MARVO-950254 format. One line per 5 residues: number of its first residue (from 0); for each residue x, y, z of N, C-alpha, C, O. Coordinates in steps of 0.05 Angstrom, whole numbers. Layout:
NUM) X:Y:Z:X:Y:Z:X:Y:Z:X:Y:Z  ...
END
This chain:
0) -1133:103:1832:-1151:110:1816:-1163:81:1809:-1148:62:1810  -1193:78:1802:-1204:56:1796:-1208:56:1767:-1212:76:1754  -1206:28:1757:-1204:34:1729:-1236:33:1716:-1250:15:1724  -1246:51:1699:-1266:62:1683:-1278:34:1668:-1262:21:1654  -1300:28:1670:-1311:15:1644:-1338:28:1633:-1360:33:1644
5) -1330:33:1605:-1348:44:1583:-1369:20:1566:-1363:-1:1554  -1393:31:1570:-1410:4:1556:-1421:20:1519:-1433:41:1518  -1414:7:1499:-1420:18:1478:-1434:-4:1459:-1421:-24:1455  -1458:0:1450:-1477:-9:1436:-1465:-10:1406:-1461:11:1394  -1457:-41:1390:-1454:-36:1368:-1478:-57:1353:-1500:-62:1363
10) -1469:-67:1330:-1483:-82:1315:-1489:-108:1330:-1508:-121:1322  -1475:-115:1349:-1469:-150:1366:-1469:-145:1394:-1478:-124:1403  -1462:-159:1407:-1459:-154:1436:-1453:-126:1444:-1445:-108:1429  -1457:-124:1472:-1453:-101:1481:-1416:-106:1487:-1407:-125:1499  -1398:-84:1475:-1375:-88:1482:-1366:-73:1505:-1376:-51:1510
15) -1347:-86:1521:-1341:-64:1545:-1313:-54:1543:-1297:-71:1536  -1305:-32:1548:-1278:-18:1537:-1269:-17:1569:-1286:-11:1586  -1244:-23:1576:-1230:-18:1598:-1204:-5:1601:-1182:-14:1598  -1212:16:1608:-1188:44:1610:-1172:39:1635:-1179:45:1658  -1154:28:1631:-1134:30:1662:-1115:47:1662:-1103:53:1642
20) -1110:57:1688:-1096:83:1684:-1065:74:1682:-1054:54:1690  -1059:91:1670:-1024:86:1662:-1005:91:1681:-1004:112:1695  -986:69:1680:-972:66:1704:-944:79:1693:-938:75:1670  -933:90:1706:-911:110:1699:-891:96:1717:-896:96:1741  -868:84:1709:-851:69:1720:-825:81:1709:-819:85:1685
25) -810:88:1733:-774:93:1715:-766:75:1703:-767:52:1712  -756:81:1678:-745:62:1661:-714:61:1671:-699:79:1679  -711:37:1667:-679:35:1676:-657:49:1652:-660:56:1629  -638:49:1668:-616:71:1646:-606:55:1630:-597:33:1635  -607:69:1603:-594:52:1580:-567:54:1572:-559:74:1560
30) -549:32:1577:-527:35:1574:-519:21:1544:-529:-1:1537  -500:35:1528:-490:31:1501:-479:-2:1509:-472:-4:1532  -478:-21:1498:-458:-48:1500:-440:-40:1477:-444:-30:1454  -416:-48:1490:-391:-34:1481:-389:-67:1467:-399:-84:1480  -378:-74:1442:-363:-103:1427:-337:-91:1416:-333:-71:1402
35) -315:-113:1431:-298:-99:1419:-284:-126:1395:-286:-150:1397  -269:-110:1374:-258:-126:1355:-230:-133:1359:-215:-114:1365  -221:-156:1357:-193:-164:1361:-188:-169:1328:-206:-178:1315  -167:-163:1318:-157:-172:1286:-127:-173:1292:-112:-157:1303  -125:-203:1279:-91:-205:1275:-83:-182:1255:-101:-179:1239
40) -65:-168:1252:-53:-152:1233:-12:-158:1227:5:-146:1213  -12:-177:1242:14:-191:1236:11:-218:1244:-6:-225:1260  31:-236:1230:28:-261:1241:58:-272:1258:81:-263:1256  51:-290:1271:77:-304:1284:95:-319:1263:88:-339:1250  116:-308:1261:138:-323:1244:170:-327:1259:184:-309:1268
45) 174:-346:1258:202:-352:1262:228:-342:1253:248:-334:1266  221:-343:1222:239:-338:1206:249:-364:1193:235:-384:1196  272:-367:1180:289:-393:1168:308:-405:1185:330:-395:1184  306:-426:1201:327:-436:1212:346:-465:1203:343:-473:1180  358:-474:1215:369:-509:1214:361:-515:1239:360:-501:1259
50) 355:-541:1237:349:-555:1265:363:-566:1274:357:-569:1298  391:-580:1264:410:-587:1277:404:-603:1296:387:-621:1293  418:-600:1318:414:-624:1344:386:-613:1355:374:-625:1372  377:-589:1344:348:-581:1365:355:-566:1386:377:-564:1396  328:-552:1396:338:-532:1416:309:-517:1412:289:-529:1404
55) 311:-485:1419:289:-472:1424:302:-451:1398:324:-447:1388  269:-440:1393:274:-406:1382:255:-385:1398:230:-385:1397  274:-368:1413:254:-355:1429:248:-332:1411:268:-323:1399  219:-319:1406:207:-292:1389:199:-275:1417:180:-282:1431  216:-253:1423:202:-234:1441:181:-208:1431:183:-195:1410
60) 162:-204:1450:140:-188:1432:144:-161:1414:127:-150:1400  176:-153:1418:185:-138:1398:192:-147:1370:193:-133:1350  196:-174:1371:196:-187:1345:230:-197:1341:239:-205:1320  245:-194:1365:279:-202:1367:269:-228:1362:244:-232:1361  288:-249:1359:293:-278:1364:317:-287:1372:337:-274:1363
65) 320:-304:1385:348:-314:1393:339:-350:1393:318:-359:1384  363:-368:1406:362:-386:1403:376:-403:1425:393:-393:1439  370:-429:1426:385:-442:1448:394:-466:1437:386:-471:1414  407:-481:1448:414:-514:1432:430:-510:1414:445:-491:1409  424:-537:1400:440:-532:1372:425:-517:1347:436:-520:1326
70) 399:-499:1347:389:-494:1325:407:-469:1314:420:-454:1329  406:-470:1286:419:-454:1275:404:-426:1264:390:-433:1245  403:-402:1269:393:-377:1261:389:-372:1232:395:-349:1239  384:-370:1201:386:-357:1186:384:-330:1180:368:-316:1191  401:-321:1162:393:-294:1165:372:-284:1141:368:-260:1138
75) 361:-302:1126:348:-304:1106:315:-311:1122:312:-327:1140  297:-296:1109:272:-301:1120:257:-286:1142:268:-283:1164  239:-280:1139:221:-260:1158:213:-272:1187:202:-294:1188  217:-261:1206:214:-268:1229:200:-239:1244:210:-217:1246  183:-245:1252:159:-223:1276:145:-234:1297:139:-257:1300
80) 141:-211:1312:120:-226:1334:97:-216:1320:96:-198:1304  73:-239:1334:46:-234:1323:34:-207:1328:44:-195:1348  12:-193:1313:5:-167:1331:-26:-171:1317:-34:-183:1298  -41:-153:1337:-66:-156:1342:-77:-124:1348:-66:-110:1365  -95:-118:1336:-110:-90:1333:-133:-97:1350:-146:-117:1344
85) -139:-80:1373:-155:-78:1398:-174:-56:1387:-165:-33:1391  -204:-55:1373:-220:-35:1376:-244:-40:1384:-252:-63:1388  -260:-18:1388:-288:-22:1391:-305:-19:1369:-304:1:1355  -325:-40:1364:-335:-41:1336:-357:-18:1330:-372:-8:1346  -354:-14:1304:-368:7:1295:-352:33:1296:-354:46:1276
90) -341:40:1311:-326:66:1323:-293:69:1310:-283:89:1300  -281:35:1315:-250:35:1308:-235:47:1333:-211:47:1332  -250:59:1357:-233:72:1378:-227:52:1393:-240:31:1394  -205:57:1409:-196:41:1433:-214:36:1451:-229:55:1455  -218:12:1465:-237:10:1487:-216:1:1514:-192:0:1514
95) -232:-6:1532:-214:-8:1555:-221:-41:1560:-242:-52:1567  -195:-51:1553:-185:-75:1555:-178:-85:1582:-163:-69:1594  -184:-111:1598:-177:-116:1620:-162:-137:1628:-151:-133:1650  -159:-160:1616:-146:-177:1607:-140:-195:1587:-160:-204:1576  -112:-203:1576:-111:-224:1557:-109:-246:1567:-99:-248:1589
100) -117:-270:1553:-102:-295:1560:-96:-302:1538:-107:-295:1517  -71:-322:1543:-46:-328:1520:-59:-365:1524:-74:-374:1541  -47:-379:1504:-52:-409:1500:-27:-416:1519:-7:-402:1518  -27:-439:1537:-9:-455:1540:11:-463:1521:36:-461:1522  -7:-474:1500:11:-483:1475:0:-483:1455:-24:-479:1457
105) 11:-486:1428:-2:-487:1404:20:-508:1393:39:-517:1406  10:-515:1361:22:-536:1350:16:-529:1323:-6:-525:1313  49:-528:1309:50:-524:1281:56:-549:1266:71:-568:1274  44:-548:1241:50:-573:1223:63:-564:1194:66:-542:1183  67:-584:1190:79:-584:1157:76:-613:1151:93:-628:1161
110) 55:-623:1135:44:-651:1128:46:-668:1161:33:-658:1179  59:-686:1164:59:-710:1184:76:-692:1208:69:-696:1231  98:-671:1201:105:-661:1222:99:-643:1241:81:-629:1233  107:-638:1260:95:-624:1281:126:-606:1296:148:-617:1297  120:-579:1305:132:-570:1320:109:-555:1346:86:-547:1343
115) 126:-555:1369:99:-543:1393:110:-515:1390:134:-514:1382  98:-492:1396:100:-466:1407:88:-467:1434:67:-478:1434  97:-457:1461:99:-456:1479:107:-420:1491:114:-401:1477  102:-419:1523:112:-394:1529:105:-372:1520:121:-354:1516  83:-371:1517:69:-346:1505:80:-322:1516:91:-326:1538
120) 81:-296:1507:89:-270:1519:66:-254:1509:51:-264:1492  63:-229:1520:49:-202:1508:59:-183:1516:72:-184:1538  58:-161:1504:64:-136:1513:36:-118:1501:29:-123:1478  25:-103:1514:28:-102:1539:23:-127:1563:4:-140:1555  30:-135:1582:30:-166:1590:1:-177:1593:-18:-162:1588
125) -3:-203:1600:-26:-216:1597:-50:-206:1620:-73:-205:1612  -45:-200:1641:-60:-186:1666:-61:-166:1655:-85:-160:1659  -51:-149:1643:-53:-110:1654:-58:-100:1625:-42:-103:1606  -84:-89:1623:-85:-74:1598:-103:-51:1603:-127:-56:1609  -93:-21:1600:-115:-1:1613:-132:8:1589:-137:-8:1571
130) -145:38:1590:-158:42:1578:-137:53:1547:-113:57:1549  -150:56:1524:-130:67:1508:-115:53:1490:-103:60:1470  -116:26:1504:-95:9:1484:-105:-4:1462:-126:-16:1464  -92:-3:1437:-105:-8:1418:-95:-25:1402:-105:-30:1381  -63:-40:1414:-51:-64:1390:-37:-80:1423:-30:-70:1444
135) -36:-110:1411:-19:-129:1430:7:-141:1404:7:-145:1380  23:-143:1424:45:-159:1404:40:-182:1426:30:-178:1448  47:-202:1417:51:-233:1417:81:-246:1409:90:-243:1386  93:-257:1425:123:-275:1422:110:-304:1433:87:-307:1441  133:-324:1432:131:-351:1442:153:-359:1435:170:-347:1422
140) 154:-386:1446:182:-400:1442:176:-422:1427:158:-436:1436  185:-429:1407:185:-452:1387:199:-475:1390:220:-477:1377  191:-497:1406:216:-520:1404:223:-538:1379:204:-546:1366  249:-545:1370:255:-552:1348:270:-585:1358:287:-589:1375  258:-600:1344:271:-627:1355:296:-629:1340:298:-613:1321
145) 315:-647:1346:339:-650:1333:331:-664:1306:313:-680:1304  347:-655:1283:335:-660:1255:312:-657:1251:304:-674:1235  293:-640:1258:267:-629:1252:263:-629:1219:268:-609:1205  257:-648:1212:241:-641:1176:239:-611:1170:226:-594:1183  253:-610:1149:250:-586:1138:223:-581:1126:208:-600:1119
150) 214:-549:1122:177:-555:1111:170:-525:1120:181:-513:1138  151:-517:1106:129:-492:1119:109:-507:1141:88:-520:1138  124:-500:1164:99:-502:1183:81:-484:1184:89:-463:1175  53:-485:1193:39:-471:1199:19:-480:1221:16:-504:1226  5:-460:1234:-18:-471:1256:-30:-438:1266:-24:-415:1261
155) -48:-452:1283:-62:-420:1294:-64:-425:1323:-59:-447:1332  -70:-406:1336:-67:-405:1365:-89:-381:1366:-96:-366:1347  -100:-382:1395:-125:-362:1405:-112:-354:1431:-100:-366:1449  -121:-322:1427:-113:-299:1444:-143:-290:1456:-159:-280:1440  -150:-293:1478:-179:-284:1482:-177:-256:1507:-167:-256:1529
160) -187:-242:1495:-185:-210:1507:-212:-202:1513:-232:-202:1498  -207:-193:1544:-234:-193:1554:-238:-160:1552:-218:-147:1544  -256:-148:1557:-255:-115:1561:-283:-106:1574:-304:-117:1576  -274:-82:1583:-304:-69:1594:-319:-50:1583:-340:-42:1593
END
């Protein structure tokens, strides 16, 4: 179809209105974009212990702890694995998460003193998540130096979750 040109006289010069045929192109399908929220709901905590000759404290994803070397675990204090909730933004529904990437290590500090956390583990595991999962538990191993200085140690670590 050819464009139609109509001429119209006004108080000024002649105006040309160009009427083009409407083109109907198929619209691309619309897909709602899901965004996932990862919220820390429980902190990783090793509880109270005595360094003694040093060693490690292993905290599994269920929150059970064990030790190696000369570290002495005390019954007092709270020890827990970390927990994260995984939800779809705006709906609160679980979304189809595909992978979890855990850090190689992290550092805890108390003043000038440090301890290293390593060997992170997750449940579900760091490479398997199906649809409908709504939480992840994370455990790790704390390395305690001989005669580690007492204190309240704290730090951060990053958990990356990819979703579909």
